[in-house]
Every structure is written in C-alpha cells, then in structure tokens.
N, C-alpha and C positions, 0 to 999 in steps of 0.2 A: 596586538594579541586578540585572537579570536575569543569573544565572549561565550560563556555557556549558556545555552538556549533551554528553556524550561516551559513546558506546557501547563497551563493552568486553566481550569474550567470555571472562570470568573470574568466578569467584565472588567475591561482594562482601559483606564483613562489617565492621561499625564496629570500629574499632581496628586493623584490619590495613593494611598498606601493599602496593601492587603497582606493578609496572613496566609503563608504557603500551607498547602495541605500537607498531610503527614508524610506521603511519599517525596513530595519535593523538599519538604523540610528536613528529611533524612539525607536526600541526595546532596543538597548543598552543604550540610554540615559534616556529614560522615564519609561522603564518597569524593565531593570535590574538596572538602575541608576549608571552604571560603570563611573569611572573617569579616566582622562588621566594616562597612564601607567598600566592600568588593561589588563590582558591577556585574549584573546578569541582564539577560534578554528574555523576556516574557513574550508568549504568544497564546492565543485561546481558540484558534480556528475561526473565528468570526470575521476576520479581515486579513489582510496581506501586510500587516505592520509588525516590526519588532518593536517592543517596548522596553526600552532601556530603564534599568532599575538599580537602585542602591540597597544593599542589604544592612539590616540591623537585626538585633536580636533582643526580644523580650523573655527573659529566662531561657528555656530550652526551644522556644518558638522563633522561626525566622519570619521577618517582616520584609517585604519588598515595597520600596517607595519609587513609584514611577515617575522618571525624570523627563522623559521625551519619547517620542516615537519616530521610527524611520521606515518608509516605504520600502518594501522588500518582496517584490512580487516573483516568487520562484516557482509558482504553479505552472504546469506544462499548458501550452496551447492546444495540445492534443487530448482529447477525451480518450482515454483507454481504459479497457476492461479485461481482467483475466477471469476466466471461468475455470477453476481448477478441481479436478477430481481429488477428493480427500486422501492426503498421504501421510506419512509418519509425521509424529509431533515435531521432530527436529526439522524435517523437511518443510513443513508448512511455515515454521517461524522463518526459515530462511527466504522462502517464497514471499512472505508477506514483508519482511524487511527490505529485502533487495528490490522488489518491484515498487514500494513506496519510494525509495531512493531514486528510482528511475521516473517517478511522476506518475504512477498509475491512479486512475481516477476512482475505480471501484474493484473489488474482488468478490466474486461469487465462489463459494465452495460447495460441493455437492458429494454425496455418497454415490461413488461410481460402482458399477458392477464388480470391478477388480480391486476396490478399496480394501485393504487388508483387515481394517478394525472400523467399521461403519460407526458413525458419530450417533449416540442416542439421544433421544429428547432430554433425558435428564442431565446430560453433559454439556448441552447446546450453550446456555448461557455463560457458563464458565469458561468454556472454550473460546466463544465469540469475545468475551471481555479480555482474554489473554491475547488473542490475535490483534485486537484493537490497541491494546498496551504496547504490543510490539510495534505497530505502525506508529504510535505515538513518539516511542523511543526513536525510531528512525527519522522521523520529522525533526526531532530536537537536534540530531546529529547532522542531518543534510540540508537544513535551512528552509524546509517546507513549512507552510503555515496550515494546510488543510489535510489531515490524514484521509486516506482513501475510505470510502464507504466499505464495510465488509459484512457480507451476508452469507446465510447458508440456507440451502434447500436440500430437500431429501433425495431428489434425484435429477438428472439433466433435464428431462422434459419440463420439469416444474419451472426451470431457469429459461428455457427456449420458449415457453409460452408466455413469458412476461412481456408485457407491452412496453419494452424499453427500445429506444432507437439504437440501432446496430448498423451502421453504414458499411463498414469493411469487416468481414467475418472469416476468421482464419482458424482452421482446425489443424493443430500439429498432429501430422500423420506421416510416418516414414515412408508410406507409398505415394506421398503427394508430390507436387511439382516443388522445385527450388523456390524458396521464399524470395530470394533476390531477383529471380526471373519474373516474378509476379508483381512485385512492388517498384516502383521508379520514382525519382525525385519529381518527375513532371506530373504523374498521376497522383494527386494529394487527396487526402481523406481528413475529415475532421473528427471521426469517430471509429475506433478499431476496437474489435473484440477479438481475444485469443483463446481458444479452448485448448486445454491440456489435461491429459489424463494422468491418473495416480501411477504409482511405480509399476503396475502391471499392464498399463495402457488402457484405452478405451476398448469396450466390447465391439462387436460388429453391430449390435442393435444400436448403441450409443452413436457409433460413427454414422449410421444410415439416418438416424434422427437428426444429427447435426446437419448432414448434407441436405436433408429435406428441409431444414430451416434456413439454407442458404450459406452455410459455411463451405469454404473452399480448403480442400486438403493441401497442406504445404508442409515441406521438410526444410530443415536448416542445414543440412549438408549430409555427407556420406557416412557420418558416425551416428551412433545411437546415443542420445543424451539422456542424462537423468532427468526426471521431471522437474525438479527444482532448477536445474540448469536450463532446461527447455523454455520454461516461462519467461526467465529473465533475459535469455539470449533473444528470444523473439521480440520482446518489448524493446529492447536495445536497438535492434535493427529497424524496427518501425519508427522508434523516435528519432533515429539518426536520420531518417528520410523526411518524416512528415512533422517531427516534433522539434524539440529544443536541445537533444543531446549532441 
C-alpha cells in the first residue's frame, strides 16, 4: 500500500519526533482519518529522502516519530522553466499543479498585456503563497521532494532581463514551426524555457521582445490549445525527449 506523503517545513532526522503543523495535523486526522500507529512519509524539500514515520496523538495533536529514511530521487534531470502570462485563477492552479507533476524546476508568472485581471501588488504575497501551496500538494501526490520555485514579475521584459541561464528558449506561438520538427532525441539540452501567453495570447510587442531575447516560435500542432493545456503539453513533449518522462 502506498503511504501518504506529507510536506513539513522542519528538519527531519531518523529517531526524532516532531509535532505536525496545523494543516498537516488536520489532514492526517480529518481527511485521511489515520489512527495511532499508522505509517506516513514526511519530506521537507531539503533532500531527496522519504522519511517513514509512525503516528501517535497527544490530545488533538498529531506526532510523527521518524523511523527511517529512504532515498527516492524523483527530481528531473532536465532543468525546465515555464514563463506564464497570468491567467484565470483556476487555470493558474491547473498550470502549477500539472507542471509540478511533470518536474518543472521554476515557474515565472507575469502580467501580460492580454491578462484579463492583472495581479496587483497588494495581492502578490497571498497569490504566491497559494500557488506554492498548490505545488507542495502536487509534490505530496506525485512523489517529488523539491517544489518548483514560483515567482512573479510585473511584465515580460522584467523576466527576460534577468540573468538566468536559458539554453533552449521556446515561445508557444501558433505561427511558429512544429515543436517536434525542432526537437530531436539526438539534440539534447540541459535547460529549457517555455514561454506561454494568457487566455488572449501574447501581444505583438511581447512576441517581438521574446524573439529579441532568443526565443524561437513553436507550435504544438494544427489545433489551438488553451493556455493551461499548452504549457503542460509542451513540457511533456520536451521531457519525453530530453528529460525523464
């Protein structure tokens, strides 16, 4: 039986016990309905180990006693980045969740010219916290140990001007060349960036800025995909050729 995995922001050492935080405590007691003596797996994003633990309870508080650790390196060998124009809330959750499952290393979100409701500074911390929580939940489910870095910049040039290594740069554009004609199993890359517009797509100004930064226009096929489908599909294709999918 597959054990439930739970993220904890605490140091983990076999032989030690720790008190689960309120969210994890609620999850094991009221969602999983686990009893004393049940086994769970803890991870904390500091390494690639699963920490097998036994549950006990002190009043209403769940305690995890770490029994052993098992190496479980599920992180992708490919460093991948999604640069995503801010989309609807439900679309963004789906983008974060599914790309996390596919092994994305980092996600940059920006207010695109066609973003329907731009993110305001007062909303930023709350929205980032929510997206990061979605990524952690996806890691708990899929077996990853390190959630992707998720950050926000107010517009695309802010991201393009950052000094980040970007080896292969792909711009999802319906007028581009077919992605499978550009990528081959022979021509490998260690780092891939995928730029995706919001529901209304990228503006001409944004497309030209991306091309000036070295992004190559590619399309995924003859059909127009939703923004949340496009990002996941492109990453799955790249991972199947150069990663571990």
